[in-house]
C-alpha positions as CSV (number, residue, x, y, z in Angstrom):
1,M,-14.7,70.1,-49.7
2,S,-11.6,69.4,-47.6
3,V,-10.3,71.8,-45.0
4,R,-6.7,72.7,-45.6
5,L,-6.3,75.8,-43.4
6,V,-7.8,76.8,-40.0
7,L,-7.5,80.4,-39.0
8,F,-7.7,81.5,-35.4
9,D,-8.2,84.9,-33.8
10,L,-5.6,85.5,-31.1
11,V,-6.8,87.4,-28.0
12,G,-9.9,85.7,-26.4
13,T,-9.5,82.7,-28.7
14,L,-6.0,81.4,-28.3
15,L,-4.7,83.8,-25.6
16,D,-6.6,84.2,-22.3
17,E,-8.1,87.7,-22.4
18,E,-7.8,87.9,-18.6
19,S,-4.0,87.9,-18.9
20,D,-4.5,91.1,-21.0
21,Y,-6.2,92.8,-18.1
22,E,-3.5,91.5,-15.7
23,A,-0.8,93.0,-17.9
24,L,-2.6,96.4,-18.0
25,D,-3.0,96.4,-14.3
26,G,0.7,95.6,-14.0
27,I,1.9,98.5,-16.1
28,M,-0.4,100.8,-14.2
29,A,1.0,99.6,-10.9
30,E,4.5,100.4,-12.2
31,T,3.3,103.8,-13.4
32,V,1.9,104.6,-9.9
33,D,5.2,103.7,-8.4
34,R,7.4,105.6,-10.9
35,F,5.4,108.8,-10.7
36,R,4.3,108.6,-7.1
37,L,0.6,108.8,-8.0
38,T,-2.1,108.2,-5.4
39,N,-4.5,106.5,-7.8
40,D,-5.5,102.9,-7.6
41,P,-3.8,101.0,-10.5
42,E,-7.1,99.3,-11.4
43,E,-8.8,102.7,-11.6
44,L,-6.1,103.9,-14.0
45,S,-6.6,100.7,-16.0
46,G,-10.3,101.6,-16.4
47,E,-9.4,105.1,-17.6
48,F,-6.8,103.8,-20.0
49,T,-9.2,101.2,-21.5
50,L,-12.0,103.8,-22.1
51,A,-9.5,106.3,-23.7
52,F,-7.8,103.5,-25.7
53,M,-11.1,102.3,-27.3
54,E,-11.8,105.9,-28.3
55,V,-8.5,106.2,-30.0
56,L,-8.9,102.9,-31.8
57,R,-12.4,103.8,-33.0
58,G,-10.8,106.7,-34.9
59,E,-12.5,108.6,-37.7
60,P,-14.3,106.6,-40.4
61,E,-12.9,106.8,-43.9
62,E,-15.0,107.8,-47.0
63,D,-17.7,105.4,-48.3
64,D,-18.3,104.0,-44.8
65,E,-15.0,102.2,-44.8
66,P,-13.6,101.4,-41.4
67,A,-10.9,103.7,-40.1
68,T,-7.3,102.9,-41.1
69,F,-5.7,100.6,-38.6
70,I,-3.9,102.4,-35.7
71,P,-1.0,100.3,-34.3
72,F,-1.5,99.2,-30.7
73,Q,1.9,100.6,-29.7
74,E,1.2,104.0,-31.1
75,A,-2.3,104.1,-29.5
76,A,-1.0,102.8,-26.2
77,K,1.7,105.5,-25.9
78,E,-0.7,108.2,-26.9
79,V,-3.3,107.1,-24.3
80,W,-0.8,106.5,-21.5
81,S,0.7,110.0,-22.1
82,G,-2.7,111.6,-22.1
83,L,-3.5,109.7,-18.9
84,L,-0.5,111.2,-17.1
85,V,-1.3,114.7,-18.3
86,H,-4.8,114.3,-17.0
87,H,-3.3,113.5,-13.6
88,G,-0.9,116.5,-13.7
89,I,2.3,114.9,-15.1
90,V,3.8,115.7,-18.5
91,P,5.8,112.7,-19.6
92,T,9.1,113.0,-21.4
93,E,10.3,111.0,-24.4
94,K,12.3,108.9,-21.9
95,D,9.2,108.3,-19.8
96,I,7.3,107.1,-22.9
97,A,10.1,104.8,-23.9
98,W,10.1,103.4,-20.3
99,F,6.4,102.8,-20.5
100,W,6.5,100.8,-23.7
101,D,9.6,98.7,-22.7
102,T,8.1,98.0,-19.3
103,Y,4.7,97.2,-20.7
104,L,6.1,94.8,-23.3
105,D,8.2,93.0,-20.6
106,I,5.1,92.6,-18.5
107,Q,3.1,91.3,-21.4
108,R,5.7,88.6,-22.2
109,R,5.6,87.5,-18.5
110,T,1.8,87.7,-18.1
111,W,0.2,86.6,-21.4
112,R,-0.9,82.9,-21.4
113,A,-2.7,80.6,-23.7
114,Y,-6.0,78.9,-22.7
115,P,-5.4,75.5,-21.2
116,E,-6.7,73.5,-24.1
117,V,-4.9,75.4,-26.9
118,V,-1.7,73.4,-27.3
119,D,-3.5,70.1,-27.4
120,T,-6.0,71.5,-30.0
121,L,-3.3,72.8,-32.2
122,K,-1.3,69.6,-32.0
123,E,-4.4,67.6,-33.1
124,L,-5.0,69.8,-36.0
125,Q,-1.3,69.7,-37.0
126,S,-1.4,65.9,-36.8
127,D,-4.3,66.0,-39.4
128,N,-2.0,67.9,-41.8
129,V,-4.1,71.0,-41.5
130,L,-2.3,74.4,-41.8
131,I,-2.8,76.7,-38.8
132,G,-2.9,80.4,-39.1
133,I,-3.6,83.5,-36.9
134,V,-5.4,86.6,-38.0
135,T,-5.3,89.3,-35.4
136,D,-6.0,92.9,-34.8
137,A,-2.9,93.1,-32.7
138,D,0.4,94.6,-33.9
139,R,3.1,92.6,-35.4
140,Y,5.0,92.7,-32.1
141,M,2.4,90.5,-30.6
142,L,3.1,87.8,-33.2
143,E,6.9,88.2,-32.8
144,D,7.2,88.6,-29.0
145,V,4.1,87.2,-27.3
146,I,3.4,84.0,-29.4
147,P,6.8,82.5,-28.7
148,A,6.5,83.5,-25.0
149,V,3.2,81.5,-24.5
150,G,4.6,78.4,-26.2
151,I,2.4,78.1,-29.3
152,E,4.9,79.1,-32.0
153,P,5.7,75.6,-33.1
154,Y,2.2,75.0,-34.2
155,I,1.6,78.2,-36.2
156,D,2.2,78.1,-40.0
157,L,1.0,81.6,-40.7
158,A,0.4,84.8,-38.7
159,V,-1.2,88.0,-40.1
160,S,-1.7,91.2,-38.2
161,A,-4.0,94.1,-38.9
162,E,-0.9,96.3,-38.9
163,E,0.2,94.5,-42.1
164,A,-3.2,94.5,-43.7
165,G,-3.8,98.1,-43.0
166,H,-7.3,97.5,-41.6
167,A,-8.7,95.8,-38.5
168,K,-11.4,93.2,-38.5
169,P,-14.1,92.9,-39.7
170,H,-12.6,94.4,-42.8
171,P,-11.9,91.6,-45.2
172,A,-8.4,92.7,-46.0
173,L,-6.9,90.8,-43.1
174,F,-8.5,87.5,-44.1
175,R,-7.7,88.0,-47.8
176,L,-4.1,88.6,-47.0
177,A,-4.0,85.2,-45.2
178,L,-5.6,83.5,-48.2
179,E,-3.1,85.2,-50.6
180,R,-0.1,84.1,-48.5
181,T,-1.2,80.4,-48.4
182,G,-2.7,80.2,-51.9
183,I,-5.6,78.3,-50.4
184,P,-9.1,79.2,-51.6
185,A,-11.7,80.5,-49.1
186,S,-13.8,77.3,-49.7
187,E,-11.1,75.2,-48.0
188,V,-10.7,77.4,-44.9
189,V,-12.4,77.5,-41.4
190,M,-12.2,80.6,-39.3
191,V,-12.3,80.3,-35.5
192,G,-12.8,83.3,-33.3
193,D,-14.6,84.7,-30.2
194,S,-16.3,87.7,-31.9
195,Y,-19.3,87.2,-34.2
196,E,-19.0,90.6,-35.7
197,R,-15.2,90.7,-36.2
198,D,-14.3,87.1,-36.7
199,V,-17.4,85.4,-38.2
200,E,-18.8,88.2,-40.2
201,G,-15.3,89.5,-41.2
202,A,-14.4,86.0,-42.5
203,R,-17.6,85.7,-44.5
204,G,-16.9,89.1,-46.0
205,A,-13.7,87.5,-47.5
206,G,-15.6,84.5,-48.7
207,I,-14.7,82.2,-45.8
208,L,-18.2,80.7,-45.1
209,R,-17.1,78.0,-42.7
210,T,-16.7,79.5,-39.2
211,V,-16.7,78.5,-35.6
212,L,-17.7,81.0,-32.8
213,V,-15.9,80.5,-29.5
214,D,-18.3,81.6,-26.7
215,R,-16.5,80.8,-23.4
216,H,-19.3,82.4,-21.4
217,G,-22.3,80.8,-23.1
218,A,-23.8,84.2,-23.9
219,R,-24.4,84.0,-27.6
220,T,-27.0,82.2,-29.8
221,V,-26.1,82.4,-33.4
222,A,-26.3,80.3,-36.6
223,G,-23.4,78.0,-37.1
224,P,-21.1,76.0,-34.7
225,V,-20.7,77.5,-31.2
226,V,-18.2,76.0,-28.8
227,R,-17.3,76.9,-25.2
228,D,-13.6,76.2,-25.7
229,L,-11.4,74.9,-28.5
230,R,-11.5,71.2,-27.7
231,P,-14.3,70.5,-30.2
232,V,-12.7,72.4,-33.0
233,P,-10.7,69.5,-34.6
234,R,-14.0,67.5,-34.8
235,V,-15.8,70.5,-36.3
236,V,-13.0,70.8,-38.9
237,H,-13.2,67.0,-39.6
238,Q,-16.9,67.2,-40.1
239,A,-16.6,70.2,-42.4
240,G,-14.1,68.4,-44.5
241,N,-16.5,65.5,-44.8
242,G,-19.2,67.7,-46.2
243,H,-21.1,68.6,-43.1
244,E,-22.3,72.2,-43.4
245,T,-20.9,74.7,-40.9
246,H,-22.6,77.8,-42.2
247,S,-25.9,79.2,-43.7
248,G,-27.7,78.6,-40.4
249,R,-27.3,74.7,-40.4
250,T,-25.5,74.0,-37.2
251,Q,-23.9,70.5,-37.0
252,V,-21.9,71.0,-33.9
253,T,-23.0,73.2,-31.0
254,E,-21.0,71.4,-28.3
255,R,-20.9,73.4,-25.1
256,T,-18.3,71.8,-22.9
257,R,-16.9,73.3,-19.8
258,A,-14.0,75.7,-20.4
259,G,-10.7,74.1,-19.8
């Protein structure tokens, strides 16, 4: 069965997750300066991250369904405001608007793609394979950050959890990508850095051909595992020629050094 569409996760797969931490440290440094706090910005980043994960975890819906997706922007504003209150400052609406505008500007300047990403996408594009993104990020990440990091020319489709109403591993995100392209799950490969969210999520939508990106060499799982994206075009080519990339039969487990 040929491969007509390759879906990628965004953060940690295409975009360097370290740049995420750098952007957060940047807005916390700006926060310290604006409100004359005595805290270390990295300490505030740690507090923000813990509180942010709690907000995103949310309350489960009925029948064990995952919680309804909470937009990143909404969650970030809530957590940042709570962080200031915890440190004795009650932010105004103007302060909250300043926070988001400044954070977005820092993200545009800080986010970067992994070194091998552009060449990988170019190679897939030259093979006439459609390239899509499925991400838990808000739509703003697709509209603002993707152009800023220089990968927009290679992306044919981008779907956010904000649009789907659920975050991964809920299958709604993957199904929306399939609906928009009209390509059946049997002709799709999903590439991501989270086994639970990306691999299992894709399989829940019927996408059985998956590639796990394990940049730290920490996971042993069934199926192709790569250390960076350079082997992905070859994995896709093999999948299109009938080599299995699921059901525990690993054809490619190339572990190259991260680019």
